[in-house]
C-alpha positions, 0 to 999 in steps of 0.5 A: 382676761378669759383668754389669759386664763385659757393660755395659762391653763394650756401651758400648765397642761403642756408642762405637766404632760412634758414632765410625765413624758420625761419621767417615764410615766404612763404606759412605760414598762421599763420597770418590768424589764429592769426587774427581769434582766440584769447585765454587767460588763466589768474590765479586769486589769488582767486584760479582759472584760467579763460580761454577765447576763441573767434573766430572772424569769428564765424565759430567754429564747436567745441573746445576741451580744455585740461589743461595738467600737472594736476594730473587729466587732465582737458578736456571739449568740447564746441560747440560755437565760444566763451566761458569763462571757470572757472577752480579751481586751488587752488595751484600755480604750484611749477615749474611755469605755463609752465608745465600746457599748455592750448591746444585747438583742434578746428574744424572750418567750413572754416579752418579745424582742428586747434590747439592752445597752450598757457600758463596760466599767472597771471593777472599782467603778459603779455600774453604769446605767442600762438602757432598755428598749423594745424595737 
């Protein structure tokens, strides 16, 4: 009986820890990143993508922006806490925008090295989620 109770308690603890881990509990600092950085990548029917970046803390040292999945990779470096970049994109991707993620490598005065990743979306579509990470 005591053994069954011990196994049940162990399984309960493991389940709670798994839920906390999956929901981002504990020492997750993603909220700080979400509150500090904003990125959006909008496709316009005129054949271009407008990528906007804004650091609310105004402490960005540099940003390397790359659009992946293109025949010739698009990469540009910025040294400001905000920018808007217009990138020609004459053809809609055959397999959707997910194959062309926008990745930012940010070097921040206080937060260090941060990576953001999002997808391009049409003007009339909701903004896709942003993935925040610290390499």
